DOBA-333757 format. One record per atom (N, C-alpha, C): residue in three letters; x negated, y, z. Coordinates in Angstrom, 3 decimals. Example, Ala and Ser with C-alpha at 12.3 -4.5 7.8 and 13.67 -1.06 7.14 Angstrom:
<rs>
+------+----------+----------+----------+
| rest |       xx |       yy |       zz |
+------+----------+----------+----------+
|  Ala |  -13.190 |   -5.690 |    7.800 |
|  Ala |  -12.300 |   -4.500 |    7.800 |
|  Ala |  -13.200 |   -3.300 |    7.800 |
|  Ser |  -12.850 |   -2.250 |    7.080 |
|  Ser |  -13.670 |   -1.060 |    7.140 |
|  Ser |  -12.900 |    0.030 |    7.870 |
+------+----------+----------+----------+
</rs>
This chain:
<rs>
+------+----------+----------+----------+
| rest |       xx |       yy |       zz |
+------+----------+----------+----------+
|  Met |   18.104 |  -27.905 |  -13.724 |
|  Met |   18.677 |  -29.172 |  -14.142 |
|  Met |   18.275 |  -30.290 |  -13.171 |
|  Leu |   16.998 |  -30.380 |  -12.849 |
|  Leu |   16.541 |  -31.421 |  -11.931 |
|  Leu |   17.180 |  -31.247 |  -10.564 |
|  Arg |   17.288 |  -30.012 |  -10.126 |
|  Arg |   17.900 |  -29.736 |   -8.827 |
|  Arg |   19.358 |  -30.191 |   -8.809 |
|  Asn |   20.081 |  -29.940 |   -9.891 |
|  Asn |   21.469 |  -30.355 |   -9.992 |
|  Asn |   21.566 |  -31.886 |  -10.013 |
|  Thr |   20.662 |  -32.531 |  -10.720 |
|  Thr |   20.655 |  -33.994 |  -10.776 |
|  Thr |   20.416 |  -34.585 |   -9.395 |
|  Ile |   19.503 |  -34.002 |   -8.654 |
|  Ile |   19.223 |  -34.473 |   -7.294 |
|  Ile |   20.460 |  -34.287 |   -6.417 |
|  Arg |   21.127 |  -33.166 |   -6.578 |
|  Arg |   22.348 |  -32.902 |   -5.800 |
|  Arg |   23.427 |  -33.929 |   -6.131 |
|  Val |   23.601 |  -34.215 |   -7.404 |
|  Val |   24.598 |  -35.202 |   -7.827 |
|  Val |   24.260 |  -36.567 |   -7.243 |
|  Leu |   23.008 |  -36.957 |   -7.320 |
|  Leu |   22.616 |  -38.255 |   -6.793 |
|  Leu |   22.804 |  -38.326 |   -5.280 |
|  Ala |   22.472 |  -37.258 |   -4.577 |
|  Ala |   22.633 |  -37.248 |   -3.123 |
|  Ala |   24.102 |  -37.349 |   -2.732 |
|  Leu |   24.953 |  -36.615 |   -3.408 |
|  Leu |   26.380 |  -36.683 |   -3.098 |
|  Leu |   26.978 |  -38.026 |   -3.491 |
|  Thr |   26.523 |  -38.570 |   -4.588 |
|  Thr |   27.000 |  -39.884 |   -5.012 |
|  Thr |   26.604 |  -40.946 |   -4.001 |
|  Leu |   25.376 |  -40.881 |   -3.537 |
|  Leu |   24.933 |  -41.841 |   -2.532 |
|  Leu |   25.721 |  -41.689 |   -1.246 |
|  Ala |   26.107 |  -40.473 |   -0.925 |
|  Ala |   26.939 |  -40.260 |    0.259 |
|  Ala |   28.299 |  -40.914 |    0.074 |
|  Leu |   28.855 |  -40.799 |   -1.114 |
|  Leu |   30.135 |  -41.455 |   -1.400 |
|  Leu |   30.003 |  -42.973 |   -1.315 |
|  Ile |   28.947 |  -43.475 |   -1.912 |
|  Ile |   28.728 |  -44.915 |   -1.909 |
|  Ile |   28.434 |  -45.403 |   -0.498 |
|  Gly |   27.685 |  -44.606 |    0.249 |
|  Gly |   27.388 |  -44.971 |    1.630 |
|  Gly |   28.645 |  -45.120 |    2.454 |
|  Ala |   29.659 |  -44.338 |    2.151 |
|  Ala |   30.919 |  -44.437 |    2.883 |
|  Ala |   31.606 |  -45.769 |    2.617 |
|  Ala |   31.331 |  -46.344 |    1.477 |
|  Ala |   31.956 |  -47.610 |    1.134 |
|  Ala |   31.005 |  -48.791 |    1.321 |
|  Ala |   29.796 |  -48.494 |    1.743 |
|  Ala |   28.787 |  -49.542 |    1.852 |
|  Ala |   29.024 |  -50.426 |    3.061 |
|  Gly |   28.331 |  -51.480 |    3.061 |
|  Gly |   28.397 |  -52.455 |    4.122 |
|  Gly |   27.783 |  -53.722 |    3.578 |
|  Thr |   27.898 |  -54.754 |    4.289 |
|  Thr |   27.402 |  -56.025 |    3.791 |
|  Thr |   28.463 |  -56.594 |    2.871 |
|  Ala |   28.209 |  -56.484 |    1.579 |
|  Ala |   29.218 |  -56.871 |    0.595 |
|  Ala |   29.614 |  -58.338 |    0.728 |
|  Ala |   28.707 |  -59.192 |    1.173 |
|  Ala |   29.003 |  -60.607 |    1.279 |
|  Ala |   30.095 |  -60.873 |    2.302 |
|  Ala |   30.357 |  -59.919 |    3.173 |
|  Ala |   31.379 |  -60.094 |    4.199 |
|  Ala |   32.771 |  -59.749 |    3.679 |
|  Tyr |   32.879 |  -59.321 |    2.430 |
|  Tyr |   34.152 |  -58.855 |    1.894 |
|  Tyr |   34.567 |  -59.645 |    0.663 |
|  Pro |   35.869 |  -59.788 |    0.475 |
|  Pro |   36.360 |  -60.456 |   -0.746 |
|  Pro |   36.289 |  -59.511 |   -1.945 |
|  Lys |   36.469 |  -60.050 |   -3.127 |
|  Lys |   36.438 |  -59.269 |   -4.360 |
|  Lys |   37.436 |  -58.120 |   -4.313 |
|  Ser |   38.568 |  -58.334 |   -3.692 |
|  Ser |   39.582 |  -57.279 |   -3.624 |
|  Ser |   39.050 |  -56.035 |   -2.906 |
|  Tyr |   38.165 |  -56.225 |   -1.937 |
|  Tyr |   37.536 |  -55.085 |   -1.255 |
|  Tyr |   36.687 |  -54.296 |   -2.251 |
|  Cys |   35.885 |  -55.014 |   -3.019 |
|  Cys |   35.045 |  -54.359 |   -4.023 |
|  Cys |   35.911 |  -53.569 |   -4.999 |
|  Asp |   37.008 |  -54.183 |   -5.448 |
|  Asp |   37.908 |  -53.524 |   -6.394 |
|  Asp |   38.486 |  -52.235 |   -5.817 |
|  Ser |   38.991 |  -52.306 |   -4.597 |
|  Ser |   39.639 |  -51.128 |   -4.009 |
|  Ser |   38.626 |  -50.023 |   -3.700 |
|  Gln |   37.453 |  -50.403 |   -3.214 |
|  Gln |   36.435 |  -49.398 |   -2.920 |
|  Gln |   35.915 |  -48.748 |   -4.195 |
|  Tyr |   35.767 |  -49.541 |   -5.248 |
|  Tyr |   35.319 |  -48.976 |   -6.525 |
|  Tyr |   36.341 |  -47.960 |   -7.029 |
|  Gln |   37.604 |  -48.295 |   -6.949 |
|  Gln |   38.641 |  -47.370 |   -7.404 |
|  Gln |   38.602 |  -46.071 |   -6.595 |
|  Thr |   38.401 |  -46.199 |   -5.291 |
|  Thr |   38.305 |  -45.021 |   -4.434 |
|  Thr |   37.094 |  -44.168 |   -4.820 |
|  Leu |   35.953 |  -44.808 |   -5.008 |
|  Leu |   34.744 |  -44.088 |   -5.400 |
|  Leu |   34.914 |  -43.431 |   -6.762 |
|  Tyr |   35.481 |  -44.162 |   -7.700 |
|  Tyr |   35.682 |  -43.658 |   -9.058 |
|  Tyr |   36.525 |  -42.387 |   -9.029 |
|  Asn |   37.617 |  -42.421 |   -8.300 |
|  Asn |   38.503 |  -41.255 |   -8.203 |
|  Asn |   37.837 |  -40.099 |   -7.456 |
|  Ala |   37.052 |  -40.419 |   -6.428 |
|  Ala |   36.379 |  -39.382 |   -5.642 |
|  Ala |   35.374 |  -38.602 |   -6.485 |
|  Cys |   34.813 |  -39.233 |   -7.482 |
|  Cys |   33.844 |  -38.539 |   -8.338 |
|  Cys |   34.483 |  -37.328 |   -9.009 |
|  Ala |   35.689 |  -37.487 |   -9.525 |
|  Ala |   36.372 |  -36.377 |  -10.202 |
|  Ala |   36.778 |  -35.294 |   -9.211 |
|  Glu |   37.061 |  -35.692 |   -7.987 |
|  Glu |   37.443 |  -34.720 |   -6.968 |
|  Glu |   36.239 |  -33.926 |   -6.463 |
|  Arg |   35.085 |  -34.569 |   -6.403 |
|  Arg |   33.914 |  -33.943 |   -5.806 |
|  Arg |   33.114 |  -33.101 |   -6.796 |
|  Phe |   33.048 |  -33.516 |   -8.056 |
|  Phe |   32.205 |  -32.833 |   -9.035 |
|  Phe |   33.045 |  -32.096 |  -10.065 |
|  Ser |   32.505 |  -30.983 |  -10.554 |
|  Ser |   33.280 |  -30.145 |  -11.474 |
|  Ser |   32.895 |  -30.309 |  -12.944 |
|  Thr |   31.687 |  -30.750 |  -13.227 |
|  Thr |   31.301 |  -30.907 |  -14.631 |
|  Thr |   31.436 |  -32.364 |  -15.060 |
|  Ser |   31.742 |  -32.554 |  -16.317 |
|  Ser |   31.930 |  -33.915 |  -16.826 |
|  Ser |   30.647 |  -34.737 |  -16.725 |
|  Thr |   29.508 |  -34.082 |  -16.878 |
|  Thr |   28.232 |  -34.787 |  -16.760 |
|  Thr |   28.037 |  -35.310 |  -15.345 |
|  Asp |   28.321 |  -34.476 |  -14.357 |
|  Asp |   28.172 |  -34.895 |  -12.967 |
|  Asp |   29.169 |  -35.980 |  -12.601 |
|  Val |   30.394 |  -35.848 |  -13.092 |
|  Val |   31.415 |  -36.877 |  -12.829 |
|  Val |   30.958 |  -38.203 |  -13.422 |
|  Gln |   30.436 |  -38.170 |  -14.638 |
|  Gln |   29.994 |  -39.406 |  -15.283 |
|  Gln |   28.813 |  -40.031 |  -14.540 |
|  Arg |   27.880 |  -39.232 |  -14.081 |
|  Arg |   26.743 |  -39.766 |  -13.308 |
|  Arg |   27.238 |  -40.429 |  -12.027 |
|  Cys |   28.163 |  -39.770 |  -11.372 |
|  Cys |   28.737 |  -40.318 |  -10.146 |
|  Cys |   29.438 |  -41.638 |  -10.434 |
|  Arg |   30.232 |  -41.665 |  -11.494 |
|  Arg |   30.957 |  -42.888 |  -11.841 |
|  Arg |   30.005 |  -44.008 |  -12.238 |
|  Asn |   28.908 |  -43.668 |  -12.887 |
|  Asn |   27.908 |  -44.689 |  -13.218 |
|  Asn |   27.308 |  -45.284 |  -11.949 |
|  Ala |   27.015 |  -44.432 |  -10.980 |
|  Ala |   26.474 |  -44.916 |   -9.704 |
|  Ala |   27.512 |  -45.764 |   -8.972 |
|  Ala |   28.762 |  -45.356 |   -9.027 |
|  Ala |   29.832 |  -46.138 |   -8.401 |
|  Ala |   29.943 |  -47.504 |   -9.058 |
|  Phe |   29.802 |  -47.544 |  -10.375 |
|  Phe |   29.877 |  -48.816 |  -11.084 |
|  Phe |   28.707 |  -49.720 |  -10.712 |
|  Glu |   27.537 |  -49.151 |  -10.552 |
|  Glu |   26.384 |  -49.958 |  -10.119 |
|  Glu |   26.646 |  -50.554 |   -8.734 |
|  Trp |   27.212 |  -49.748 |   -7.841 |
|  Trp |   27.568 |  -50.265 |   -6.518 |
|  Trp |   28.576 |  -51.404 |   -6.654 |
|  Tyr |   29.568 |  -51.200 |   -7.495 |
|  Tyr |   30.621 |  -52.198 |   -7.713 |
|  Tyr |   30.032 |  -53.517 |   -8.210 |
|  Gln |   29.125 |  -53.438 |   -9.152 |
|  Gln |   28.490 |  -54.662 |   -9.673 |
|  Gln |   27.743 |  -55.394 |   -8.571 |
|  Gly |   27.020 |  -54.633 |   -7.748 |
|  Gly |   26.315 |  -55.261 |   -6.621 |
|  Gly |   27.275 |  -55.873 |   -5.618 |
|  Cys |   28.368 |  -55.201 |   -5.380 |
|  Cys |   29.382 |  -55.726 |   -4.466 |
|  Cys |   29.950 |  -57.047 |   -5.003 |
|  Leu |   30.285 |  -57.053 |   -6.288 |
|  Leu |   30.827 |  -58.278 |   -6.898 |
|  Leu |   29.815 |  -59.410 |   -6.870 |
|  Asp |   28.553 |  -59.074 |   -7.086 |
|  Asp |   27.503 |  -60.094 |   -7.064 |
|  Asp |   27.412 |  -60.783 |   -5.703 |
|  Asn |   27.770 |  -60.072 |   -4.646 |
|  Asn |   27.635 |  -60.603 |   -3.297 |
|  Asn |   28.960 |  -60.911 |   -2.611 |
|  Ala |   30.069 |  -60.706 |   -3.314 |
|  Ala |   31.378 |  -60.907 |   -2.701 |
|  Ala |   31.622 |  -62.392 |   -2.415 |
|  Cys |   32.369 |  -62.625 |   -1.357 |
|  Cys |   32.700 |  -64.000 |   -0.999 |
|  Cys |   34.017 |  -64.411 |   -1.659 |
|  Asp |   34.273 |  -65.685 |   -1.694 |
|  Asp |   35.528 |  -66.222 |   -2.222 |
|  Asp |   36.486 |  -66.468 |   -1.066 |
|  Cys |   36.680 |  -65.472 |   -0.242 |
|  Cys |   37.517 |  -65.657 |    0.941 |
|  Cys |   38.857 |  -64.962 |    0.788 |
+------+----------+----------+----------+
</rs>
């Protein structure tokens, strides 16, 4: 179980890393589109509902951080 959790977290971080950057340099629309991409990628990458949900939770945390730092540009 722990090994699977570590695998899920590592893959989720890889997904988030692909969308990462300095969030302050992007408008809210960037955060929205990247979150949608990450959210959908979770279902494509993971096969169990538990893993998909963990991935989506991590994507949502990234999204919240992105929104917190997004510019009004």
